[in-house]
Biopython code that builds the backbone (N, CA, C, O; Angstrom):
import numpy as np
from Bio.PDB.StructureBuilder import StructureBuilder

atoms = [
    (1, "MET", "N", (-10.025, -10.704, 15.074)),
    (1, "MET", "CA", (-8.820, -10.321, 15.467)),
    (1, "MET", "C", (-7.794, -10.317, 14.252)),
    (1, "MET", "O", (-6.913, -9.461, 14.175)),
    (2, "LEU", "N", (-7.941, -11.214, 13.412)),
    (2, "LEU", "CA", (-7.073, -11.399, 12.174)),
    (2, "LEU", "C", (-7.502, -10.176, 11.275)),
    (2, "LEU", "O", (-6.619, -9.860, 10.477)),
    (3, "ASP", "N", (-8.532, -9.491, 11.220)),
    (3, "ASP", "CA", (-8.847, -8.510, 10.390)),
    (3, "ASP", "C", (-7.937, -7.284, 10.901)),
    (3, "ASP", "O", (-7.259, -6.610, 10.125)),
    (4, "ILE", "N", (-7.990, -7.084, 12.189)),
    (4, "ILE", "CA", (-7.128, -5.826, 12.597)),
    (4, "ILE", "C", (-5.556, -6.116, 12.379)),
    (4, "ILE", "O", (-4.752, -5.215, 12.141)),
    (5, "ALA", "N", (-5.216, -7.463, 12.487)),
    (5, "ALA", "CA", (-3.670, -7.624, 12.203)),
    (5, "ALA", "C", (-3.534, -7.479, 10.742)),
    (5, "ALA", "O", (-2.517, -6.913, 10.344)),
    (6, "LEU", "N", (-4.431, -7.918, 9.843)),
    (6, "LEU", "CA", (-4.145, -7.560, 8.372)),
    (6, "LEU", "C", (-4.177, -6.178, 8.038)),
    (6, "LEU", "O", (-3.466, -5.760, 7.124)),
    (7, "ILE", "N", (-4.871, -5.482, 8.634)),
    (7, "ILE", "CA", (-5.117, -3.968, 8.486)),
    (7, "ILE", "C", (-3.681, -3.243, 8.835)),
    (7, "ILE", "O", (-3.113, -2.454, 8.079)),
    (8, "LEU", "N", (-3.195, -3.669, 10.150)),
    (8, "LEU", "CA", (-1.982, -3.138, 10.576)),
    (8, "LEU", "C", (-0.823, -3.525, 9.677)),
    (8, "LEU", "O", (0.032, -2.678, 9.417)),
    (9, "VAL", "N", (-0.744, -4.757, 9.186)),
    (9, "VAL", "CA", (0.321, -5.275, 8.344)),
    (9, "VAL", "C", (0.277, -4.393, 6.876)),
    (9, "VAL", "O", (1.273, -3.921, 6.327)),
    (10, "PHE", "N", (-0.896, -4.307, 6.466)),
    (10, "PHE", "CA", (-0.935, -3.628, 5.051)),
    (10, "PHE", "C", (-0.638, -2.070, 5.330)),
    (10, "PHE", "O", (0.037, -1.453, 4.506)),
    (11, "CYS", "N", (-1.076, -1.499, 6.352)),
    (11, "CYS", "CA", (-0.817, -0.247, 6.599)),
    (11, "CYS", "C", (0.773, 0.188, 6.749)),
    (11, "CYS", "O", (1.329, 1.141, 6.202)),
    (12, "VAL", "N", (1.347, -0.800, 7.661)),
    (12, "VAL", "CA", (2.793, -0.625, 7.839)),
    (12, "VAL", "C", (3.648, -0.860, 6.666)),
    (12, "VAL", "O", (4.724, -0.283, 6.505)),
    (13, "LEU", "N", (3.096, -1.809, 5.766)),
    (13, "LEU", "CA", (3.836, -2.080, 4.442)),
    (13, "LEU", "C", (3.662, -0.837, 3.578)),
    (13, "LEU", "O", (4.600, -0.440, 2.887)),
    (14, "GLY", "N", (2.460, -0.200, 3.600)),
    (14, "GLY", "CA", (2.124, 0.980, 2.835)),
    (14, "GLY", "C", (3.081, 2.182, 3.259)),
    (14, "GLY", "O", (3.602, 2.881, 2.391)),
    (15, "VAL", "N", (3.278, 2.384, 4.502)),
    (15, "VAL", "CA", (4.101, 3.280, 5.106)),
    (15, "VAL", "C", (5.536, 3.126, 4.654)),
    (15, "VAL", "O", (6.161, 4.120, 4.284)),
    (16, "LEU", "N", (6.062, 1.978, 4.666)),
    (16, "LEU", "CA", (7.424, 1.696, 4.183)),
    (16, "LEU", "C", (7.446, 1.774, 2.650)),
    (16, "LEU", "O", (8.531, 1.988, 2.109)),
    (17, "MET", "N", (6.393, 1.625, 1.936)),
    (17, "MET", "CA", (6.421, 1.829, 0.620)),
    (17, "MET", "C", (6.532, 3.319, 0.169)),
    (17, "MET", "O", (7.199, 3.803, -0.745)),
    (18, "GLY", "N", (5.641, 3.946, 1.121)),
    (18, "GLY", "CA", (5.631, 5.431, 1.006)),
    (18, "GLY", "C", (6.911, 6.100, 1.296)),
    (18, "GLY", "O", (7.266, 7.062, 0.615)),
    (19, "ILE", "N", (7.601, 5.660, 2.239)),
    (19, "ILE", "CA", (8.949, 6.174, 2.569)),
    (19, "ILE", "C", (9.844, 5.966, 1.315)),
    (19, "ILE", "O", (10.569, 6.865, 0.888)),
    (20, "ALA", "N", (9.756, 4.706, 0.733)),
    (20, "ALA", "CA", (10.630, 4.591, -0.590)),
    (20, "ALA", "C", (10.167, 5.402, -1.664)),
    (20, "ALA", "O", (11.034, 5.795, -2.444)),
    (21, "THR", "N", (8.898, 5.764, -1.890)),
    (21, "THR", "CA", (8.429, 6.593, -2.992)),
    (21, "THR", "C", (8.794, 8.123, -2.599)),
    (21, "THR", "O", (9.139, 8.926, -3.466)),
    (22, "GLY", "N", (8.705, 8.425, -1.394)),
    (22, "GLY", "CA", (9.038, 9.758, -0.983)),
    (22, "GLY", "C", (10.408, 10.092, -1.202)),
    (22, "GLY", "O", (10.699, 11.197, -1.660)),
    (23, "LEU", "N", (11.428, 9.095, -0.871)),
    (23, "LEU", "CA", (12.811, 9.394, -1.109)),
    (23, "LEU", "C", (13.451, 9.192, -2.515)),
    (23, "LEU", "O", (14.541, 9.655, -2.849)),
    (24, "LEU", "N", (12.700, 8.504, -3.226)),
    (24, "LEU", "CA", (13.211, 8.300, -4.570)),
    (24, "LEU", "C", (12.503, 9.322, -5.477)),
    (24, "LEU", "O", (11.273, 9.364, -5.468)),
    (25, "PRO", "N", (13.158, 10.078, -6.192)),
    (25, "PRO", "CA", (12.500, 11.177, -6.881)),
    (25, "PRO", "C", (11.762, 10.570, -8.110)),
    (25, "PRO", "O", (10.697, 11.085, -8.452)),
    (26, "GLY", "N", (12.240, 9.558, -8.762)),
    (26, "GLY", "CA", (11.468, 9.114, -9.867)),
    (26, "GLY", "C", (10.357, 8.095, -9.694)),
    (26, "GLY", "O", (9.830, 7.572, -10.675)),
    (27, "LEU", "N", (9.993, 7.807, -8.427)),
    (27, "LEU", "CA", (8.919, 6.871, -8.163)),
    (27, "LEU", "C", (7.804, 7.762, -7.447)),
    (27, "LEU", "O", (8.081, 8.577, -6.567)),
    (28, "HIS", "N", (6.606, 7.537, -7.885)),
    (28, "HIS", "CA", (5.474, 8.392, -7.415)),
    (28, "HIS", "C", (4.387, 7.407, -6.917)),
    (28, "HIS", "O", (4.245, 6.277, -7.384)),
    (29, "VAL", "N", (3.733, 7.869, -6.055)),
    (29, "VAL", "CA", (2.421, 7.182, -5.516)),
    (29, "VAL", "C", (1.518, 6.805, -6.649)),
    (29, "VAL", "O", (1.058, 5.665, -6.583)),
    (30, "ASN", "N", (1.200, 7.486, -7.602)),
    (30, "ASN", "CA", (0.341, 7.047, -8.704)),
    (30, "ASN", "C", (0.968, 5.892, -9.534)),
    (30, "ASN", "O", (0.190, 5.170, -10.158)),
    (31, "ASN", "N", (2.137, 5.682, -9.590)),
    (31, "ASN", "CA", (2.785, 4.515, -10.083)),
    (31, "ASN", "C", (2.360, 3.333, -9.381)),
    (31, "ASN", "O", (1.804, 2.381, -9.928)),
    (32, "ILE", "N", (2.675, 3.429, -7.981)),
    (32, "ILE", "CA", (2.228, 2.273, -7.078)),
    (32, "ILE", "C", (0.745, 1.972, -7.294)),
    (32, "ILE", "O", (0.316, 0.845, -7.540)),
    (33, "ALA", "N", (-0.045, 3.136, -7.176)),
    (33, "ALA", "CA", (-1.569, 2.802, -7.258)),
    (33, "ALA", "C", (-1.855, 2.011, -8.631)),
    (33, "ALA", "O", (-2.469, 0.944, -8.621)),
    (34, "LEU", "N", (-1.386, 2.584, -9.778)),
    (34, "LEU", "CA", (-1.455, 1.862, -11.098)),
    (34, "LEU", "C", (-1.155, 0.346, -11.059)),
    (34, "LEU", "O", (-1.912, -0.504, -11.527)),
    (35, "ILE", "N", (0.124, 0.075, -10.403)),
    (35, "ILE", "CA", (0.560, -1.260, -10.422)),
    (35, "ILE", "C", (-0.426, -2.096, -9.427)),
    (35, "ILE", "O", (-0.715, -3.261, -9.704)),
    (36, "LEU", "N", (-0.879, -1.519, -8.376)),
    (36, "LEU", "CA", (-1.662, -2.446, -7.375)),
    (36, "LEU", "C", (-3.083, -2.480, -8.069)),
    (36, "LEU", "O", (-3.772, -3.489, -7.914)),
    (37, "LEU", "N", (-3.554, -1.420, -8.830)),
    (37, "LEU", "CA", (-4.729, -1.672, -9.522)),
    (37, "LEU", "C", (-4.675, -2.846, -10.579)),
    (37, "LEU", "O", (-5.562, -3.700, -10.579)),
    (38, "SER", "N", (-3.675, -2.880, -11.441)),
    (38, "SER", "CA", (-3.571, -3.814, -12.334)),
    (38, "SER", "C", (-3.243, -5.306, -11.680)),
    (38, "SER", "O", (-3.543, -6.342, -12.273)),
    (39, "LEU", "N", (-2.677, -5.287, -10.553)),
    (39, "LEU", "CA", (-2.353, -6.560, -9.963)),
    (39, "LEU", "C", (-3.375, -6.991, -8.829)),
    (39, "LEU", "O", (-3.037, -7.934, -8.114)),
    (40, "SER", "N", (-4.643, -6.352, -8.600)),
    (40, "SER", "CA", (-5.447, -6.459, -7.743)),
    (40, "SER", "C", (-6.140, -7.871, -7.837)),
    (40, "SER", "O", (-6.541, -8.391, -6.797)),
    (41, "GLY", "N", (-6.290, -8.495, -9.023)),
    (41, "GLY", "CA", (-6.805, -9.820, -9.241)),
    (41, "GLY", "C", (-5.891, -10.738, -8.694)),
    (41, "GLY", "O", (-6.301, -11.656, -7.985)),
    (42, "THR", "N", (-4.639, -10.583, -8.958)),
    (42, "THR", "CA", (-3.463, -11.453, -8.507)),
    (42, "THR", "C", (-3.407, -11.520, -7.145)),
    (42, "THR", "O", (-3.255, -12.603, -6.580)),
    (43, "ILE", "N", (-3.524, -10.364, -6.478)),
    (43, "ILE", "CA", (-3.392, -10.080, -5.021)),
    (43, "ILE", "C", (-4.507, -10.952, -4.230)),
    (43, "ILE", "O", (-4.280, -11.597, -3.207)),
    (44, "VAL", "N", (-5.745, -10.852, -4.888)),
    (44, "VAL", "CA", (-6.790, -11.680, -4.314)),
    (44, "VAL", "C", (-6.702, -13.099, -4.447)),
    (44, "VAL", "O", (-7.212, -13.854, -3.619)),
    (45, "ALA", "N", (-6.030, -13.526, -5.529)),
    (45, "ALA", "CA", (-5.842, -14.757, -5.728)),
    (45, "ALA", "C", (-4.739, -15.398, -4.897)),
    (45, "ALA", "O", (-4.811, -16.572, -4.534)),
    (46, "LEU", "N", (-3.717, -14.599, -4.606)),
    (46, "LEU", "CA", (-2.694, -15.003, -3.441)),
    (46, "LEU", "C", (-3.236, -15.083, -2.076)),
    (46, "LEU", "O", (-2.756, -15.839, -1.231)),
    (47, "CYS", "N", (-4.274, -14.273, -1.852)),
    (47, "CYS", "CA", (-4.835, -14.174, -0.616)),
    (47, "CYS", "C", (-6.057, -15.304, -0.312)),
    (47, "CYS", "O", (-6.674, -15.301, 0.753)),
    (48, "THR", "N", (-6.283, -16.144, -1.256)),
    (48, "THR", "CA", (-7.309, -17.196, -1.177)),
    (48, "THR", "C", (-7.252, -17.999, 0.080)),
    (48, "THR", "O", (-8.290, -18.446, 0.568)),
    (49, "PRO", "N", (-6.022, -18.212, 0.654)),
    (49, "PRO", "CA", (-6.121, -19.029, 1.892)),
    (49, "PRO", "C", (-6.632, -18.317, 3.036)),
    (49, "PRO", "O", (-6.821, -18.929, 4.087)),
    (50, "LEU", "N", (-6.897, -16.967, 2.926)),
    (50, "LEU", "CA", (-7.509, -16.263, 4.020)),
    (50, "LEU", "C", (-9.140, -16.563, 3.959)),
    (50, "LEU", "O", (-9.829, -16.355, 4.958)),
    (51, "PHE", "N", (-9.635, -16.994, 2.898)),
    (51, "PHE", "CA", (-11.029, -17.220, 2.799)),
    (51, "PHE", "C", (-11.518, -18.113, 3.891)),
    (51, "PHE", "O", (-12.611, -17.941, 4.430)),
    (52, "SER", "N", (-10.648, -19.119, 4.225)),
    (52, "SER", "CA", (-11.128, -20.177, 5.169)),
    (52, "SER", "C", (-11.073, -19.723, 6.441)),
    (52, "SER", "O", (-11.425, -20.525, 7.306)),
    (53, "TYR", "N", (-10.660, -18.450, 6.845)),
    (53, "TYR", "CA", (-10.618, -17.723, 8.063)),
    (53, "TYR", "C", (-11.686, -16.751, 8.091)),
    (53, "TYR", "O", (-11.798, -15.991, 9.053)),
    (54, "GLY", "N", (-12.500, -16.718, 7.082)),
    (54, "GLY", "CA", (-13.637, -15.685, 7.142)),
    (54, "GLY", "C", (-13.355, -14.451, 6.525)),
    (54, "GLY", "O", (-14.182, -13.546, 6.644)),
    (55, "ILE", "N", (-12.236, -14.256, 5.833)),
    (55, "ILE", "CA", (-11.959, -12.939, 5.228)),
    (55, "ILE", "C", (-12.516, -12.964, 3.859)),
    (55, "ILE", "O", (-12.296, -13.974, 3.190)),
    (56, "SER", "N", (-13.204, -12.003, 3.345)),
    (56, "SER", "CA", (-13.873, -12.050, 2.026)),
    (56, "SER", "C", (-13.024, -11.253, 1.052)),
    (56, "SER", "O", (-12.080, -10.531, 1.373)),
    (57, "GLU", "N", (-13.428, -11.447, -0.045)),
    (57, "GLU", "CA", (-12.712, -10.787, -1.235)),
    (57, "GLU", "C", (-12.805, -9.277, -1.236)),
    (57, "GLU", "O", (-11.889, -8.552, -1.624)),
    (58, "GLN", "N", (-14.038, -8.822, -0.751)),
    (58, "GLN", "CA", (-14.191, -7.490, -0.708)),
    (58, "GLN", "C", (-13.269, -6.784, 0.460)),
    (58, "GLN", "O", (-12.825, -5.638, 0.380)),
    (59, "PHE", "N", (-13.092, -7.585, 1.433)),
    (59, "PHE", "CA", (-12.178, -6.986, 2.540)),
    (59, "PHE", "C", (-10.751, -6.911, 2.091)),
    (59, "PHE", "O", (-9.993, -6.067, 2.570)),
    (60, "ILE", "N", (-10.347, -7.810, 1.142)),
    (60, "ILE", "CA", (-8.960, -7.854, 0.567)),
    (60, "ILE", "C", (-8.768, -6.471, -0.204)),
    (60, "ILE", "O", (-7.737, -5.799, -0.189)),
    (61, "PHE", "N", (-9.978, -6.160, -0.897)),
    (61, "PHE", "CA", (-9.971, -4.758, -1.648)),
    (61, "PHE", "C", (-9.836, -3.688, -0.850)),
    (61, "PHE", "O", (-9.278, -2.664, -1.244)),
    (62, "VAL", "N", (-10.418, -3.844, 0.551)),
    (62, "VAL", "CA", (-10.301, -2.730, 1.285)),
    (62, "VAL", "C", (-8.842, -2.678, 2.063)),
    (62, "VAL", "O", (-8.460, -1.662, 2.645)),
    (63, "LEU", "N", (-8.209, -3.688, 2.009)),
    (63, "LEU", "CA", (-6.787, -3.691, 2.414)),
    (63, "LEU", "C", (-5.876, -3.076, 1.654)),
    (63, "LEU", "O", (-4.968, -2.371, 2.093)),
    (64, "ILE", "N", (-6.153, -3.393, 0.164)),
    (64, "ILE", "CA", (-5.438, -2.734, -0.908)),
    (64, "ILE", "C", (-5.675, -1.309, -0.840)),
    (64, "ILE", "O", (-4.719, -0.544, -0.966)),
    (65, "CYS", "N", (-6.943, -0.836, -0.640)),
    (65, "CYS", "CA", (-7.147, 0.579, -0.570)),
    (65, "CYS", "C", (-6.489, 1.211, 0.578)),
    (65, "CYS", "O", (-5.908, 2.286, 0.424)),
    (66, "GLY", "N", (-6.540, 0.595, 1.775)),
    (66, "GLY", "CA", (-5.764, 1.081, 2.900)),
    (66, "GLY", "C", (-4.255, 1.219, 2.731)),
    (66, "GLY", "O", (-3.651, 2.144, 3.273)),
    (67, "PHE", "N", (-3.604, 0.240, 1.930)),
    (67, "PHE", "CA", (-2.306, 0.273, 1.617)),
    (67, "PHE", "C", (-2.052, 1.502, 0.646)),
    (67, "PHE", "O", (-1.018, 2.159, 0.771)),
    (68, "ILE", "N", (-2.905, 1.782, -0.227)),
    (68, "ILE", "CA", (-2.677, 2.835, -1.201)),
    (68, "ILE", "C", (-2.752, 4.258, -0.438)),
    (68, "ILE", "O", (-2.068, 5.229, -0.762)),
    (69, "ILE", "N", (-3.714, 4.237, 0.660)),
    (69, "ILE", "CA", (-3.712, 5.463, 1.506)),
    (69, "ILE", "C", (-2.659, 5.736, 2.250)),
    (69, "ILE", "O", (-2.183, 6.867, 2.347)),
    (70, "ALA", "N", (-2.199, 4.671, 2.857)),
    (70, "ALA", "CA", (-0.814, 4.641, 3.858)),
    (70, "ALA", "C", (0.363, 5.006, 2.910)),
    (70, "ALA", "O", (1.281, 5.682, 3.376)),
    (71, "VAL", "N", (0.402, 4.586, 1.548)),
    (71, "VAL", "CA", (1.627, 4.912, 0.715)),
    (71, "VAL", "C", (1.419, 6.564, 0.466)),
    (71, "VAL", "O", (2.401, 7.302, 0.554)),
    (72, "SER", "N", (0.242, 7.040, 0.188)),
    (72, "SER", "CA", (0.103, 8.430, -0.149)),
    (72, "SER", "C", (0.356, 9.332, 1.023)),
    (72, "SER", "O", (0.968, 10.389, 0.861)),
    (73, "VAL", "N", (-0.071, 8.973, 2.145)),
    (73, "VAL", "CA", (0.212, 9.840, 3.262)),
    (73, "VAL", "C", (1.686, 9.909, 3.579)),
    (73, "VAL", "O", (2.285, 10.957, 3.822)),
    (74, "SER", "N", (2.217, 8.708, 3.555)),
    (74, "SER", "CA", (3.627, 8.626, 3.994)),
    (74, "SER", "C", (4.567, 9.332, 2.774)),
    (74, "SER", "O", (5.602, 9.958, 3.002)),
    (75, "HIS", "N", (4.057, 9.128, 1.587)),
    (75, "HIS", "CA", (4.929, 9.783, 0.438)),
    (75, "HIS", "C", (4.737, 11.381, 0.637)),
    (75, "HIS", "O", (5.695, 12.094, 0.340)),
    (76, "THR", "N", (3.702, 11.901, 1.060)),
    (76, "THR", "CA", (3.455, 13.374, 1.269)),
    (76, "THR", "C", (4.572, 13.888, 2.256)),
    (76, "THR", "O", (5.301, 14.858, 2.046)),
    (77, "PHE", "N", (4.584, 13.013, 3.452)),
    (77, "PHE", "CA", (5.660, 13.646, 4.401)),
    (77, "PHE", "C", (6.919, 13.487, 4.024)),
    (77, "PHE", "O", (7.669, 14.403, 4.361)),
    (78, "HIS", "N", (7.501, 12.391, 3.279)),
    (78, "HIS", "CA", (8.809, 12.045, 3.107)),
    (78, "HIS", "C", (9.193, 12.687, 1.737)),
    (78, "HIS", "O", (10.374, 12.648, 1.391)),
    (79, "ASP", "N", (8.315, 13.238, 0.991)),
    (79, "ASP", "CA", (8.627, 13.908, -0.369)),
    (79, "ASP", "C", (9.563, 15.196, -0.061)),
    (79, "ASP", "O", (10.457, 15.502, -0.851)),
    (80, "CYS", "N", (9.338, 15.881, 1.033)),
    (80, "CYS", "CA", (10.152, 17.146, 1.149)),
    (80, "CYS", "C", (11.624, 16.980, 1.396)),
    (80, "CYS", "O", (12.358, 17.968, 1.402)),
    (81, "ILE", "N", (12.103, 15.713, 1.611)),
    (81, "ILE", "CA", (13.521, 15.475, 1.927)),
    (81, "ILE", "C", (14.268, 15.542, 0.651)),
    (81, "ILE", "O", (15.221, 16.316, 0.555)),
    (82, "PRO", "N", (13.897, 14.767, -0.360)),
    (82, "PRO", "CA", (14.721, 15.031, -1.750)),
    (82, "PRO", "C", (14.445, 16.291, -2.409)),
    (82, "PRO", "O", (15.288, 16.716, -3.200)),
    (83, "THR", "N", (13.348, 16.969, -2.189)),
    (83, "THR", "CA", (13.210, 18.435, -2.923)),
    (83, "THR", "C", (13.994, 19.377, -2.226)),
    (83, "THR", "O", (14.383, 20.375, -2.833)),
    (84, "THR", "N", (14.291, 19.201, -1.004)),
    (84, "THR", "CA", (15.119, 20.155, -0.308)),
    (84, "THR", "C", (16.750, 19.897, -0.971)),
    (84, "THR", "O", (17.499, 20.845, -1.209)),
    (85, "PHE", "N", (17.025, 18.850, -1.146)),
    (85, "PHE", "CA", (18.430, 18.766, -1.614)),
    (85, "PHE", "C", (18.627, 18.715, -3.093)),
    (85, "PHE", "O", (19.758, 18.754, -3.577)),
    (86, "ILE", "N", (17.555, 18.630, -3.813)),
    (86, "ILE", "CA", (17.710, 18.572, -5.292)),
    (86, "ILE", "C", (17.750, 20.113, -5.772)),
    (86, "ILE", "O", (18.513, 20.444, -6.680)),
    (87, "GLN", "N", (16.961, 20.982, -5.174)),
    (87, "GLN", "CA", (16.951, 22.415, -5.759)),
    (87, "GLN", "C", (18.085, 23.181, -5.243)),
    (87, "GLN", "O", (18.251, 24.349, -5.594)),
]
sb = StructureBuilder()
sb.init_structure("model")
sb.init_model(0)
sb.init_chain("A")
sb.init_seg("    ")
for serial, (resi, resn, name, xyz) in enumerate(atoms, 1):
    if name == "N":
        sb.init_residue(resn, " ", resi, " ")
    sb.init_atom(name, np.array(xyz, "f"), 0.0, 1.0, " ", f" {name:<3s}", serial, name[0])
structure = sb.get_structure()
């Protein structure tokens, strides 16, 4: 049950980040992906209390991947708003 809750939390946070990257013209999905890739070890270290609940390190990497996918899909839909008003 905790697995599904974590997936939903990371996906919702990814959608919110995708809205931010879609509405801000200077911020892109690739920037967020690079930041998450460089901080992935830190994210795993911050999630070490989840190891006692049976969450593995590989599952945390899957959560990060789900976050990046949610950001990219949300960015794609929300990117049309600033491009409409900039041109």
